[in-house]
N, C-alpha and C positions, 0 to 999 in steps of 0.2 A: 591435732585435736578436732578440728572442724571436719576433717575427712572421716574420722572414726565415728563422730556423731552422725554423719550422713549415712555411713554403712549401717549403723544400728537402726536408724529410721527405715532404711531400705528393708532390712531383715524383718522388722516389725510389720511393714506393709505387706510383704510376702506372706507372713504368718496369718495376718487378718484376712487376706484374700483366700488363703487355703481353707481356713475355717468357714468363711462365707460359702465357698463352693460346696463343702461337705453338708452344711446345714440346708442348702437350698437346691441341691442337685436334683431332688425328686419333684420339684415344683415345675409345672408347665409354664412355657413362656408365652406371654400374649403378643409379643412382637420381637422381631429380630434386632438384636443389639450388636454394635460394633465390638471388635476384639478389645479386651481390657488392656489399657496401656498403663504400666507401672509408673507412678509419679511419686516424688517425695511428698511427705505429708505437709511440707511447707509450700506447696505449689500456690502461686497467687493467680486467682482467676480474674481476667479482665472484666470490668463492669462497664456497661454502656451509660453514657451521660444522656439521660432522656431529653434534656433541655437543648441538645445539640441536634436533635432529629430533624432532617430535611426531607420533605415529601415522603414520609412514612410515619406510621403510628407504631408505638411500642409499649408493651406491658411486661412486667415480671411475673411469670407464672409460679415460679418457686425460686429458691436461692440459685443464682448463677444460671437461670433458665429464662429465656425471653421469647415473646411472640411478636412478630413484625409483620405489618402489612404495608407494602409500598403503595404510595398514593399519587405518584407522579413519574416523570421521566428521569429524574435525577435523585433517587433515594439514597441517602447516606446518613451515617451517625458516627459520632466520635465515642471512643472509650474514655473512661476516667484515667487520669495519670497513674502510672504504676507507683506503688508505695515504697518499693525497694529496687535497687539496681538489679538489672537482669544478670543472671548467671551466665558467664562466658559460653557455656555448653548449651544453654537454652535458647535454641535458634529456630526451632520449628514451631510455627503457630498452628495450634490444633483446636478443633471444636467438633461438636456433633450437631447435626441438623436434620430437619425434615422440611421438605418444600413442596408446595402444591403447584408445581410448574418448574420449568427449567429457567434459570437466571442466565443473564450474560456473564462473561468472565468477571469474577470479583476483583475489585481494585482496592488495594491497601495503600494508604498514605501514612507517612511517618511524621507525626507531629513533633515539635510544635510548629514547624514551618510546613504548611500544606501547599505543596506545589506538584505539578506533574512530574518534574524530574526527581521528586522524592516519593515515588510511588512505584508499584509494580502490580501486574495482573496475575491472578491465579486462575485455576479451573473454575468453570461455572458450577453453581449448585444444581445437581440433577434432580429431577422430579422424583420424589420419594415419599411414601406414607409411613416409612419406618426410619428409625434413627440410622444415620450414616455418619462415618468419620470423615473429616476434612482436615488435610494437613498441607502446609505450604512452607517450604524451607526459605527462611529469611536471613540466612547467615551472611550472605554477601551484602545485602542491603543494610543490615544492622551495623556491619563494620563500616560500610561506605559513609553512612549518615551519622555514625557515632551514636546510634540510638540505643536506648536502654538505661538512661539515667532516671533517677527518681523524678516523677511527674511527667515523664515523656508519655505520649499517648498515640493511638492509632485512629485513622478514620476508615471505616468500612463503607465502600461503595457497592451497591447491590445491582448495578447495571442501569437499564433504561426502561424496564417494564413496570407499568403500574398494575396494581391488583394482585401482586404475588403475595402469598401468605407463607411465612417462613418461621419455623421454630429453631432456636439456636441455643446451645447450652455448653457450659464448661469451657470457656475460651481461655486458653492458657499457652504457655511456652513449654517445650520439652527439648530434650536432646535428640540428636539424629539416631535412628536405628541403623543396622548394618547395611540394608538396602539403600537407604538415603545417603549414607556415607559414601557407598560405592558410586551412586549416581553423581553425587556432588564432586567427587574426585575426577570422574570422567568429564564432567562439564568444565571443571577447572583446567583439565588438560586441553580441551578443545579451545578454551578461551586463550590460552598461551599459544597454541598453534595459530589461531586467528591473528593474534597480535604480531606474531612473526611474519605471517603472510601480508598483513597490513604494512609493515616496515619494508618488506621486499617490493610490494607494489609501489610504494612511495618512491623508493630508490629507482625503480624501473621507469616510472613516468617522467622523472627529472633527469635521467642519466643520458649523456651523449655517447652513443656507441660508434665504433669505428666504421662498421659496415652498415648497409641499409638496404631494404626492399623498397623499391620505388613505385611498383605498380603490380597489382594482382587483377588479371583479366579473366573473367569466367565466361567462356563461350557455351554453346549448346552441348558440346560433348568433350571439351577440353578446358583446362585451367592453365594459364600462362603467367609465370612469376618472373619479374625482372628486377635486377638490383645490382649493387656494387660491393666488392670486397675491399677491404683495406688491411694492410699488414701481412706478416708472414704466418704460415700455419696451415693446418688442415681444416677445411671448412665443409659444412654441409647445409643444405637447405632441409628444414624439417617442418612437418605439418603438425599443427596444434589443433586437437579436436575440441569442441565446445565443453565437453566434460572435463578437460584438462585445466589445471591451474598452472599457467606457464611459469610463474616466478618460483614455484616450489618443485619443479622438475629438475632432476639431476641427471637422468638419462633420457634419450629421445629415440622415438621410433619413426619409421617411414623417412629415413635419411636418404637424401640424394646428394652425392659428392659433387662439389663445385670447386673449380680452381681458376676460372677466368675472372679477372678483376671486374669485368662488366659482363654479367651473365643473364641468360634468359632460359628458363626451363619450362617445358610444356609437359603436362601429365594428363592422364585420363580424368574426366570429371567424376566418374563413379568408381568406387572400389567396394569389395566385399569385406565386411567386418563381422565375423561370426555369422549370424543369420540375418544380418542387416545389409542391404545394399545402400551404402553411404554416399551421400551427395557432397562432394568437396566444396560446393557453394557455401557451406556453413563453416569451413575451416578458416584458420588464419595461418600465416607462414612466418618462420623466423630463421635467421642465420645462426648456426651453432659452430663454435670453434672448439676443436679437440686439442687437448694437451696431455699426452700420456693416456692415463685412464679417465681423466676428467673431461666433462663437457660443459661448456658455459655459452650462454646466448651472447651473440655479438652484434645484435641489431634489435630494434623494436619489431614486434610482430606486426603483420599487416593483413587486414581483411580484403575482401573484394572491392576494388575500386570501380571496376566496370563490369556490369552484368548484362549480357545480351538478352534482351527481352524476346519472348516467343511470338509476340504480336505487337501491334502499334495501337496505343490508346491516346486519345486526345486529352489534354490536361483539363481538370475541373477548374472552373473560374468562379470565384466568389463575387456575387453581385452586390453584396452589401456587408456590413459588419453584424447584422442581426440574426441570431440563431437561437435554437432551443436545445436544452440538454436533456438527455435520457428520454428521447422520443419513443413512443410506442403507439400502436394502432388503437384508436377508441372513437367514440362518437363525436369528439371535439377536433378531429384532424383538419377541419376547415380553418383552424387557427393558422395553419401553415400560410394560407393565402391572406386571411384577414390581418395577420400581423406582419406580413412581408418577410417571412423567414427564408433565409438563403443558406443556412447551414444547420446541421443537427449532429448530435452525438447519440449513439445507440449502444447500450450495454450488451456484451456478448460473453457470458460466462461459458467458456468452451466445455467445461466439465458438466454442464447442465444438458448437453446434447450428444456427448461422445460416448461410445461404447466399445468395448473390446470383443464383443460377440454380435452376431446378427440378430438383433432384437426385432420385434415386430415393427413394421413400418419404418425401416431405416434405409439409409443410402450407404452403399459400400464405397470406401475410398482406400486405394492402396498407395502406400508411401514407404520407401525403403524396404520393399519386398515384404511389407506387413500389412495386413488388412485392418481397417478401423471402420466403425459405423456411426452414423449420425442421424439423429431423430428427424424424421420428416415432419412430425407434428410441431416441433420447436422451429424448424426451418420455415414452415409455412408462414408463421407469424412474422419471422424476420424478413422473408421475401416480400410480404405485403408492404411493410414499412419501407424497405429499400426501393421497391418499385414505385411506390408513391413519391418518394423523394426524387428518384431518377426522373419521373415524368415532369416534375417541376424544376429540374436542373438544380436541385439543392445538393450542396456538398456534404458528404457524410464522413464522419470519423467514428470508427468502431472502437469502443473501450473494451479491451480484452482482459478478462478476469479468470482466475483459476480458483475454484472453490476448494476448501479442505476436503480431504478424502471422505469424511463422514457425511458430507452434504452433496457429494457428486452423484450424478445419475447412475453411474456404474462405479462401485467401490474399487474395482480393479484399476480402472483409469485413474480414479482419485488417488489411489496409493502410489501409482507410477509417477504422477505429476505433483503430488505434495512434496515440498522441499523437505529433506530429512532433518533440517533444523527448525522446522515450523513449530511454534509454540501456541498454546491455546488462546492467547489474547488476539490472535489474528482472525480477522473476518474473511480475508482471502490469503492465499499463499503465493509466495514466489514460485514460478514453475521450477520443477526439479531438473536442473541441467548438470547434475553431478554424475549421471549414468548415461551410457549410450542408449539404453532403453528409453529413459526420460526424454532425452534430446529428440529421439526419433518420433516419439508420441506427441510431443509439443510441436515439432516441425510438421507432422502430419496434419494436426488440426489447423495450423496456419496456412498450409498448402491447400487443404480443402476449401477454407474460406476465401483465399486469394483466387483460386481457380474458379470458384462459383460466382464471386462478386466482382471479378475483373474480367469480363468477357466483352468482345467487340460487339456482340449483339445485344448486350445489356438485358438479357432476358430475365435475370433474377434481381436486377438492381445492381448498384455499384457502391463500393467502399473506396473512398479516396485517401483517407488517412487512417492510421492505426495508433491509438493511444494505449500505452502499456505502463503500468497496469492501473493502479489507483493510488495516488498520493504517497509516492515512495519515500518522501521524507518523513512521513508518518508510517513507515514500513511495518512497525510492530503491529499496528491495527489493520492496515489496509493491504499490504503486500509483504506478508510475514515470512522471514526465514531465520527467526530468532534474533537474539541480541548480538549483532555483528559490528566490528569496526566499519566505518563508513566505506573505505576503499574496498574491503572484502565484499560488502553488500553491493556496492556499485559495480564491481567486477562482474558479478552474476547478472545485474540488471543490464549492463552493456551487452552481455551475451544474448539476453532475451531481445533487446532492441535490434541487435545485428541479425539474429536469425529471422526475425519478422521482416525486417528491411530487405534482406537478400532474397527471401522467398517471394515477398510481394513484388519486388522489382522484376522478377521473371515475367510476371503477367501484366504489369503496368509500370513503364519506365518513369512515371510521374508519382508513384506511391511515395508516401512519407510516413515516418514513424514519429511519435511525439512522447516526451516524457511528462508524467503527471505529477503535479506538486501542489501542496497546500499554500495557504497565504504566508507561511513562514518565510523569512528572507535570511537575516543573519542570526536570528534566534531559533534554536532547534525546537521543533514541535514535539518530538519524542526523543529520538537519538540523533537526528541529523537536521541541518537546515538546508533549505532549497538553494540558497546561494552557494554553499560550499559544494553541494552536489552538482550543480550546473558548472561550477568552475572545474571540478574534477572530470566531468563528462566531456567538457571541451578539451581537457588535457588528454584523455584517452583518445579522442578523435584526432588531435594533433599528432600523437605518436603512432597510432595504429591505422591511419588512413581515415580521412574525414568521410562522413556520410550525412545524408540530408535528414537530420532529426530536428524536430521543433519542440515547442514548449506548450503544454496544456496546463495553464495556471488556474488556481482557484482562489481569487482575491476576495473572499468573504470579508465582511466587517470583522474587526477585532473580536467582538462578541457576536456570535451568530444570531443571538436573540435580538440584538440592538440594531435597528435599521439606520440610525443616525451615524453613519460611517464617518462623516466629517469630524466627529469627536474622537476618533481612534487615536489614543495617546502613543501607542507603539508604532504607529505609521508615520514616519517622518520623511522629510524630502532630502534624505541623505542616502548614499549607496551603502551605508551601514545601518540603515533602518532595520529595526527588529522584525517588522512585518511589512508585507505589501498588500494593502487592502484597496477598496475602491478609492479611499482617500488619497493614496499616493501612487497611483498607476504610473506616474511619471518615472518612478524608479525603475521598474522592469522595462518600460518603454526605452529608456536610456540604455539599459544594459544590453538589450537585444540588438541595438543598432551600432554598438561598438564593433570596429573591425575585428578585434581579437575574438569576438563571439559569433562572427558570421561564418556561414558555411564556405569553406575554402577561402576565408578571408574577405569575400566580396558579396555573397548572397545573404541577405537577411533571412534568419531562420523564422519559420512561421511561429506566431504567438497567438494562440487562442485562449481566451478566458473561458475555459470549457465547462466549469461548474461553479456557479456563484449566483447569489441572490440576496435580497434584503428581506427581512422577516416582518410579518405583522403579528404582533403579540397576541392580538385578539381580532375579531371582526368588527370592533368599534371604529367609528369614522376616524378618530385621531390616529389609531394605530395603522389603519389602512392608508391614510394620507402620508404618514411617516415612511411606510414602506415604499410608496411611489416616489416620495421625495429622494429616498436613497438611490433608487434607480435613476432618476433624472440627474442627480449629482454624478453618478458613475458614467451615464451616457454622454454627458457633455464633455467629459475627459476622453472617453473612448473615441468619440467622433473626430477628435482633432489629433490624437496620438497615433502617428502613422506607423509606429512599431507594432501596434496591436491590430491584428487582422480581423478578429471576430470575437463576439461574446455569445456564449450559449447559456441562456438563463435556466437556472435549476432551483427549484422544481417547476416544471410547467404547471402542474396541478397539485395542490396541497395533498400531502401524504400522511396518513395516520402513523406510520412507522418511521417518520423523519425526526425522531427525537424530540417531539413536541413542537417542532418548528412549523411555521406557516409561511413558507417562502415562495409559494406558487404564485402564478399569474391569476389562477382560478382557485376558488374555495374548495374544501373537501368535497368529493363527489357525494358523500352521505350526509352533508350538512342539512340540518332539519329544516331550515327556512329558505336556503338558496343554494341547492346542491350544484357544485362546480360553477357557482356564479362568478362572473368576471369582476375582479377587484379593480380599484383605481389604477393599480400598476399595469394591468392588462391594457388599459386605454393609453397610459403613458408609453408602454412598449409599442403599441400600434402606431402612435404618433411619431415615435423617434425616427429621425431620418426623413421625415416628410415635411411638407409646407405647413402642417398643423402643429409641429413640434413646439414651437415657442409659445403658442396659445395654450396648449395643453399643459406645458411645464410651468407656466407663469405662477400658479398658486404655490408651487413648491419652493420658490425663492424665499418666502417669508419663513417657511418652516426651517430651512437651511440657515437663514439669517444673512442673506445677501441681497444686494439690489441689482447686480449684474453677474451673469455667468462667468465673465472673465475673472471674477475675484477668486474662483476656486483653483485656477491654474497656477502652478508653482514651478520654479526652475530647480534643477537638481545640483546638489553639492557633490561632486565626484569623490 
């Protein structure tokens, strides 16, 4: 009976629309309207709860139509609860909008429990003076969160931009159209495929194989692979290219027959693959056993253990733990000397300077028999910063970032390097290592940078460490390759680390790569936690040959706005702590010193606190003093925790686009009364590690609530 009633309503809807079109077909349109979507007459339009507005103003222009102006960096508003249960087929959230400017990706939270893990991102609202239709398929989230009961509600987050003016109307749910159904089914198929690969990777990492590859040595012109076979059968040594997913392969190419229980095979380092001259430096090798028509792996794969360098470079030596994050050339560069800086990080978005064609004022670089081009204008600024650092014996870590295709200097390069599973909530993308073209393009960028900034004459300055990419435990936002199971995501990240490591080691045998992580520890920040990722990264190293990777950690306070980090409730002195912030740095210090987590079991991995700072909510004296107290608290821990090698304070100078934060050592450069003025934290940073430290830090004890700095140190419960 209900179905018949629904069909009658639908027929009536079609009839009314048909009459409407006949009556008004001769009238001119004042603006472009979106295509009409047929909805039951019983559609429930979601209404905003004006009392819930945060950092935005809102008014109702007409029924179900609203005008919003964002007034801060965190504008959001709740809807009122739905009055009836959501129909099972009504899974696409739809509305119409106009926007005077582009928003960040829209974030939808599913009430009544408002948490990050009960949310998802949609496309941004694009700048439009005419009405546009916006839809987002929430089917999976509705099911996961059991959302859609009477009184359930949503929260709309409109990004981080203040001053945006947005019209929005007719917010409702509808069923999927044919295109959406097709896309959803393809996504579901990919999810199932990823889940299978996740299971295979887990089995692979914990399995004991009969045979083993013990060493891969890469010389200037040859690669030598050594190992042992166990058992009877027909064995082959097989090459696995970066774009291959080892655990999902059922047939193998480039097979070399081996029958000696203890074997050593030497092959040419370069081979031709279609139009690419491929460098086997990037490959890993595995033993495969054949049984009839089937082929199965009989060892863990192994990357290069030994890489013969083309030249000899002396290692860079850290002279202290004090550094700056996100360094760039400006009129305040004298801070390097005045603050006693001995290490810096520099952001290098490779897609901001890389071209597929010879643009004006570019440098040509050939890799893999293909030509790529790099902007001299971009490189001039980078050269200046690196040469200045080199002249002062400052250790440099480059943070390598890959922009999404739409923001790349050359859309062709952007398309090649954007991961095929990239989604719109990502600020940066994981490099595309799923194709030979993507691998060669990415490797070319790394080869260009390593050859330019690891020279014995140091003519362009030097890069000592390579941080890849940004906060991979918050990968959806900062290194996006879609929503993937952790091991599937990490398998690609390991490939990126290995490619960078192997290429850099050709030019500098001391080069080191570092993984970038947020302050999450056992608690996931988005999809993964840093602790589980580090544990799995260590497992990959154990199984596929260890390499010298370090950790670039970001132990911001629990609330980035709140400088009083000693109050962080989620930062405990347990190895199962939810977060690692300045409060409990003892946790990650303990972790990095354990023998199981060391490089080859003996060498402590580098641990840099490569992006972190405490915030001053305003420039009032109280807030400035609390910011400095937060640093003093952190420094007193860092200075005695020998597992921590350095801290790079971020931001050096307050930045208007830093989500409303004031975490710099200096004020905003455009501050009306004291442009780029030194804050109390600047002077505290200057005194740290000098004989003035205790005198300068003394006022901060009372803010923290201690009488002695020894009170802040804690032991760790393993």
